[in-house]
C-alpha positions as CSV (number, residue, x, y, z in Angstrom):
1,M,0.0,0.1,-0.1
2,H,1.4,3.5,-0.8
3,V,-0.3,6.2,1.9
4,M,-0.1,10.0,1.0
5,I,-0.3,12.5,3.6
6,I,-0.4,16.1,2.0
7,G,-0.1,18.3,5.3
8,A,1.3,15.7,7.0
9,A,3.8,18.5,9.3
10,G,0.6,19.7,10.8
11,M,-0.4,18.2,14.0
12,I,-2.9,16.1,12.3
13,G,-0.7,14.5,10.3
14,R,2.1,14.2,13.4
15,K,-0.5,12.4,15.5
16,L,-1.3,9.9,12.6
17,L,2.6,9.1,11.8
18,E,3.1,8.1,15.7
19,R,0.0,6.0,15.0
20,L,1.4,4.4,11.6
21,A,4.6,3.8,13.5
22,R,3.6,2.2,16.4
23,E,0.8,-0.2,14.5
24,P,2.5,-0.4,10.8
25,D,-0.6,-2.8,9.4
26,A,-3.0,0.1,10.9
27,L,-4.7,0.4,7.7
28,G,-5.5,-2.9,7.5
29,N,-2.8,-3.6,4.7
30,E,0.9,-3.7,5.0
31,L,2.4,0.1,3.9
32,K,4.8,-0.1,1.9
33,K,5.6,3.4,0.2
34,L,4.7,7.0,2.6
35,T,4.9,10.3,0.8
36,L,4.6,13.0,3.1
37,V,3.8,16.9,2.0
38,D,4.1,20.1,3.5
39,V,4.7,23.6,2.4
40,V,8.1,22.6,4.8
41,E,9.4,19.6,4.7
42,P,7.9,16.9,7.1
43,A,10.0,14.9,9.5
44,V,10.1,11.4,8.9
45,P,9.4,8.6,11.7
46,P,12.7,6.6,11.5
47,V,10.2,3.2,11.3
48,F,9.8,4.6,8.2
49,S,12.8,5.7,7.1
50,S,12.9,3.3,4.0
51,V,10.0,3.2,2.3
52,S,9.2,7.3,2.8
53,T,9.5,10.6,0.2
54,A,9.6,13.8,2.1
55,L,8.7,17.1,0.1
56,A,8.4,20.5,1.0
57,L,5.4,21.5,-1.9
58,D,2.5,23.8,-1.9
59,L,0.1,21.8,-3.2
60,S,-1.8,25.1,-4.3
61,S,1.5,25.8,-7.1
62,E,1.2,25.5,-10.0
63,G,1.6,21.9,-11.6
64,A,2.1,20.8,-7.8
65,A,-0.9,17.9,-7.4
66,E,-0.1,16.6,-11.0
67,R,3.4,15.9,-9.4
68,L,2.0,14.3,-6.6
69,V,-0.8,12.1,-7.8
70,S,1.6,11.2,-10.8
71,S,3.0,8.3,-7.8
72,R,-0.9,6.9,-7.5
73,P,-0.6,6.8,-4.5
74,D,-3.2,3.8,-2.7
75,V,-4.5,6.3,-0.1
76,I,-4.5,9.9,-0.6
77,Y,-5.0,12.7,3.0
78,H,-5.6,15.6,2.4
79,L,-5.0,17.2,5.5
80,A,-3.7,20.7,3.8
81,A,-5.4,23.8,4.5
82,I,-5.2,27.7,5.9
83,V,-7.2,27.6,10.1
84,S,-9.9,29.3,10.1
85,G,-9.2,32.7,11.5
86,E,-6.0,33.0,8.5
87,A,-8.9,32.2,6.6
88,E,-11.0,35.1,7.6
89,A,-8.2,37.5,7.8
90,D,-6.4,36.5,4.1
91,F,-9.2,36.6,2.1
92,E,-7.1,35.5,-1.2
93,K,-5.2,33.0,0.6
94,G,-7.9,31.0,2.1
95,Y,-9.2,30.6,-1.2
96,R,-6.0,29.7,-3.0
97,V,-5.0,26.6,-0.2
98,N,-8.2,25.9,0.9
99,L,-10.0,25.8,-2.4
100,D,-7.6,26.1,-5.2
101,G,-5.1,23.0,-4.1
102,T,-7.6,20.9,-3.2
103,R,-9.2,21.2,-7.0
104,A,-6.3,20.7,-8.6
105,L,-5.5,17.4,-6.6
106,F,-8.6,16.5,-7.4
107,D,-8.5,17.6,-11.5
108,A,-4.7,15.9,-11.4
109,I,-6.3,12.0,-9.8
110,R,-9.2,12.6,-13.0
111,S,-6.6,13.3,-15.1
112,E,-4.3,10.5,-14.6
113,S,-6.8,8.0,-14.4
114,R,-8.1,9.0,-18.1
115,N,-5.0,6.4,-19.5
116,E,-4.6,3.4,-17.2
117,P,-7.7,2.8,-14.7
118,Y,-6.9,4.6,-11.1
119,L,-9.2,5.1,-7.8
120,P,-7.5,6.0,-5.4
121,R,-9.4,5.7,-1.7
122,L,-9.3,10.0,-0.9
123,I,-9.8,11.1,2.6
124,F,-10.4,14.8,3.1
125,A,-10.1,17.0,6.5
126,S,-13.3,19.3,6.5
127,S,-14.9,20.7,9.6
128,I,-17.9,21.6,11.5
129,A,-17.8,25.4,10.6
130,V,-19.7,24.0,7.1
131,F,-23.0,24.9,8.9
132,G,-24.0,28.0,9.9
133,E,-27.1,29.7,11.9
134,P,-30.1,29.1,12.7
135,F,-29.1,26.1,14.7
136,P,-31.1,23.1,15.3
137,A,-30.9,21.7,18.9
138,K,-28.6,18.9,17.4
139,I,-27.0,19.2,13.8
140,G,-27.4,15.8,11.8
141,D,-25.8,15.2,8.2
142,E,-29.0,15.9,6.5
143,F,-29.0,19.8,8.1
144,F,-27.8,22.1,5.0
145,T,-24.7,23.7,5.0
146,T,-24.9,27.1,5.2
147,P,-21.5,29.0,6.5
148,L,-21.2,32.2,7.8
149,T,-17.2,32.4,7.8
150,S,-14.6,32.0,4.8
151,Y,-13.2,29.1,6.0
152,G,-16.2,27.5,6.3
153,T,-17.4,28.4,2.9
154,Q,-13.8,26.5,1.1
155,K,-14.8,23.5,3.1
156,A,-18.1,23.1,1.8
157,I,-17.7,23.7,-1.4
158,C,-14.5,21.0,-1.2
159,E,-17.4,18.6,0.5
160,L,-19.4,19.5,-3.1
161,L,-16.7,18.5,-4.8
162,L,-15.8,15.5,-3.3
163,A,-19.1,14.3,-3.4
164,D,-19.7,14.7,-7.3
165,Y,-16.2,13.6,-7.8
166,T,-17.0,10.2,-5.6
167,R,-20.1,9.7,-7.9
168,R,-18.2,10.3,-11.0
169,G,-16.2,7.4,-10.1
170,I,-12.9,9.6,-10.4
171,F,-11.4,8.6,-6.8
172,D,-13.1,7.0,-3.5
173,G,-13.6,10.0,-1.0
174,I,-14.5,10.7,2.4
175,G,-15.0,13.7,4.2
176,I,-14.2,13.8,7.7
177,R,-16.0,16.7,9.5
178,L,-13.5,16.9,12.2
179,P,-14.8,18.9,15.4
180,T,-12.5,21.4,17.4
181,I,-9.9,19.2,18.0
182,C,-8.8,20.0,22.0
183,I,-6.5,19.4,23.5
184,R,-4.3,20.7,20.4
185,P,-0.3,19.9,21.4
186,G,2.4,22.4,21.0
187,A,2.1,26.1,20.0
188,P,-1.1,28.1,19.5
189,N,-1.9,29.0,16.0
190,K,-4.5,31.6,14.6
191,A,-7.2,29.4,14.3
192,A,-10.1,31.2,16.1
193,S,-10.9,28.2,18.3
194,G,-7.6,27.8,19.5
195,F,-8.0,29.1,22.8
196,F,-10.9,26.0,24.2
197,S,-7.2,24.1,23.9
198,N,-5.1,26.8,24.8
199,I,-6.8,27.8,28.6
200,L,-6.5,23.6,29.3
201,R,-2.7,23.3,28.0
202,E,-1.1,26.3,28.8
203,P,-2.1,25.7,32.9
204,L,-1.2,22.1,32.8
205,V,2.2,22.9,32.2
206,G,1.9,26.3,34.8
207,K,1.4,28.9,32.3
208,E,-1.1,31.2,31.5
209,A,-3.9,31.6,28.9
210,V,-6.2,33.7,28.1
211,L,-9.6,33.3,27.3
212,P,-11.4,36.0,25.1
213,V,-14.9,34.4,25.4
214,D,-17.6,33.8,28.2
215,E,-17.4,30.4,30.2
216,N,-21.1,30.2,28.5
217,V,-19.8,29.4,25.1
218,R,-21.0,25.7,23.8
219,H,-19.0,23.8,21.3
220,W,-18.4,20.6,20.2
221,F,-14.8,19.0,21.0
222,A,-12.7,15.2,19.9
223,S,-9.3,14.8,21.3
224,P,-6.4,14.8,19.0
225,R,-6.3,10.6,19.5
226,S,-9.6,10.1,18.0
227,A,-9.1,12.4,15.3
228,V,-6.6,10.2,14.1
229,G,-8.7,7.6,15.0
230,F,-11.4,8.8,12.3
231,F,-8.9,8.8,9.3
232,V,-7.6,5.7,10.3
233,H,-10.8,4.1,10.4
234,A,-12.3,6.3,7.1
235,A,-9.1,4.1,5.3
236,R,-9.8,0.7,5.7
237,M,-13.3,1.3,5.7
238,D,-16.9,-0.5,3.4
239,T,-17.2,2.8,1.5
240,S,-20.3,1.2,0.5
241,Q,-21.8,1.8,3.5
242,I,-21.7,6.0,3.5
243,G,-23.8,6.1,0.6
244,P,-24.1,8.8,-1.9
245,R,-23.6,11.4,1.1
246,R,-20.1,10.9,1.6
247,N,-18.8,13.8,4.1
248,L,-19.5,12.9,7.6
249,T,-19.9,14.8,10.7
250,M,-17.6,13.1,13.3
251,P,-18.4,11.8,17.3
252,G,-17.7,14.5,19.8
253,L,-18.5,16.1,23.3
254,S,-20.3,18.9,23.5
255,A,-19.0,20.8,26.4
256,L,-19.4,24.8,27.7
257,V,-16.0,26.2,28.2
258,G,-16.9,26.4,31.7
259,E,-17.2,22.6,32.2
260,E,-14.3,22.7,30.2
261,I,-12.6,25.0,33.3
262,E,-14.3,22.6,35.8
263,A,-13.1,19.4,34.2
264,L,-9.1,21.2,34.0
265,G,-10.1,21.7,38.1
266,R,-11.0,18.3,39.3
267,V,-7.8,17.1,37.0
268,A,-5.3,19.4,37.7
269,G,-6.8,21.3,41.0
270,Q,-7.7,25.5,41.5
271,K,-3.9,26.3,40.9
272,A,-4.3,25.6,36.8
273,V,-8.0,26.9,37.1
274,N,-6.4,30.7,38.5
275,L,-3.7,30.7,35.1
276,I,-6.4,31.2,33.1
277,R,-7.3,35.0,32.3
278,R,-10.2,36.6,31.2
279,E,-9.7,38.9,28.3
280,P,-12.4,39.1,26.1
281,D,-12.1,39.7,22.5
282,P,-15.1,41.0,20.3
283,V,-13.3,39.1,17.1
284,I,-13.0,36.2,18.4
285,R,-16.7,36.5,20.2
286,S,-18.4,37.3,16.8
287,I,-16.7,34.5,14.9
288,V,-17.6,31.7,17.4
289,S,-21.1,32.9,18.1
290,G,-22.1,31.6,14.3
291,W,-20.8,27.9,15.2
292,A,-22.7,25.2,16.0
293,T,-22.5,23.8,19.4
294,D,-23.7,19.9,19.2
295,F,-24.4,17.3,17.0
296,D,-26.2,14.0,16.4
297,A,-23.3,11.9,14.7
298,R,-25.4,8.8,15.1
299,R,-24.3,8.0,11.2
300,A,-20.5,8.4,11.6
301,R,-21.3,6.4,15.0
302,E,-23.1,3.5,12.7
303,L,-20.2,3.2,10.6
304,G,-17.8,2.8,13.1
305,F,-16.6,6.3,14.2
306,T,-15.9,7.1,18.1
307,A,-14.4,9.6,20.7
308,E,-14.7,10.7,23.8
309,T,-18.0,11.3,26.0
310,S,-16.1,13.3,28.5
311,F,-13.8,16.6,29.2
312,D,-12.0,14.6,32.2
313,E,-11.0,11.8,29.5
314,I,-9.5,14.6,27.0
315,I,-7.3,16.1,29.3
316,R,-6.5,12.8,30.8
317,I,-5.3,11.8,27.0
318,H,-3.6,15.5,26.7
319,I,-1.7,14.3,29.7
320,E,-0.8,10.6,29.1
321,D,-0.1,11.1,25.1
322,E,1.7,14.8,25.6
323,L,3.0,15.4,29.4
324,G,4.3,11.8,29.8
325,G,2.0,10.9,32.1
326,R,2.9,13.5,34.7
327,I,1.1,17.2,34.8
């Protein structure tokens, strides 16, 4: 099996590589070739050094998609994107990376299959940002997509393309609508949702964190471990069970910011909670106010996707995976 990960230097790409390094047969077949792609050259896990190629490449640049697809990978993970806050701040860059790069990849696969049959499994990282107000109490996969951000609009367009190209037999596509991933490891990024992780991750290592919204803000979450599980399962599942609606809202946990903080107190104590500093940010509050808060992910669960059911569990996973099991 030849697996290509576009966006391999990002958080989910790195975590997916860690999982594959621990479980080389996690995708159901022997991993014989691995191609890692990002705008900066991704690091290759030592266990894959003999079968890996790492490329520094911008998918939206001319000829990049054709170059990648010419090697005919069996499974293509498309994880690369400009995050929500940056896509809102830089209109042209958001559409170039999030939409134009994706369309170029899809069309490169179509061109590659003209001379000889080629039908890769393509797994696309989408987002719950494809949904916009007004919302029902719980959003199911049948709810229409009316995004209220540029990022959500770009992802929604890509979802439509993925479904149509799959219907036309160009590739075997699955769109994974990710919850907000929490707790994200590493440094804060430009995602508008970053504070959800910051207010837990930083206090767990004795650092202050800024909370820009009210504690009664509710959102939809899953851990990085669950996110990797979504992508692993999508590569090995029987896609004939999905039907024509190829974009799936992943399972997650609906919780208030205040419930995050309460869980932090239970797991790490009041000293950690005291490191959260309230600094209201009207721009972040405006973006977050248009996001969905709760989902009916029954369809994805019936197809075998799973996630956490409490914030205590999400925090403990972060401690185990990122802090060596200790605070």
